[in-house]
C-alpha positions as CSV (number, residue, x, y, z in Angstrom):
1,M,-0.1,-0.1,-0.2
2,R,1.2,3.4,-0.6
3,V,0.1,6.8,1.2
4,L,0.1,10.2,-0.2
5,V,1.1,12.5,2.7
6,T,0.7,16.6,2.8
7,G,2.5,18.4,4.9
8,A,5.2,15.7,5.3
9,T,8.1,18.5,5.9
10,G,6.1,19.9,8.9
11,L,6.3,18.4,12.4
12,V,3.0,16.5,12.5
13,G,3.3,15.3,9.0
14,G,6.8,14.0,9.2
15,A,5.7,12.6,12.5
16,V,3.2,10.8,10.3
17,V,5.7,9.5,7.6
18,G,7.9,7.9,10.3
19,E,5.1,6.2,11.5
20,L,3.7,4.8,8.5
21,L,7.1,3.9,7.1
22,S,7.4,2.2,11.0
23,R,4.8,-0.2,9.8
24,G,6.2,-0.9,6.3
25,L,3.9,1.0,4.3
26,R,5.3,2.8,1.3
27,V,5.2,6.9,1.4
28,R,4.7,9.5,-1.0
29,A,5.0,13.1,-0.2
30,L,3.4,16.0,-1.7
31,V,5.9,18.4,-1.4
32,R,6.9,22.1,-3.1
33,A,10.4,21.8,-3.8
34,A,12.2,18.6,-5.0
35,S,14.7,18.9,-2.0
36,P,12.9,19.0,1.3
37,L,13.5,15.5,2.3
38,D,16.2,16.5,5.4
39,A,13.6,18.6,6.7
40,L,11.5,15.2,7.1
41,G,14.3,14.6,10.1
42,P,16.5,11.0,10.4
43,P,16.0,8.1,8.4
44,P,14.4,6.1,8.2
45,H,12.8,8.8,5.7
46,G,15.2,8.1,3.0
47,G,12.5,5.7,1.4
48,V,9.8,8.4,1.1
49,E,8.8,9.0,-2.4
50,L,8.5,12.7,-3.3
51,A,5.9,14.1,-5.7
52,V,6.3,17.7,-6.3
53,G,3.6,20.1,-6.4
54,Y,1.3,22.6,-4.4
55,V,-1.6,21.2,-2.3
56,L,-3.7,23.8,-4.1
57,D,-3.0,22.6,-7.5
58,R,-5.7,20.3,-8.4
59,A,-3.8,18.3,-11.3
60,A,-0.5,18.0,-8.9
61,V,-2.5,16.7,-6.3
62,E,-4.2,13.8,-9.1
63,R,-0.8,13.2,-10.4
64,A,0.4,12.6,-6.7
65,L,-2.4,10.3,-5.6
66,S,-2.0,8.2,-8.8
67,G,-1.3,4.8,-7.3
68,C,-2.0,5.2,-3.6
69,Q,-4.8,3.9,-1.6
């Protein structure tokens, strides 16, 4: 299962990403820039797939959601 997380570079979103990864789920993060992964904190966040776009851009969100459940 792949889960899309918006706000993944924030405090709560980063914690959500970490929890999902610890449960063995695949994570895709909707981010504004291509290199914010360091903002997610220490590993294991290296397994996060990035989808670049803005949450208010409908087309970007639809692309990010493709393949997610």
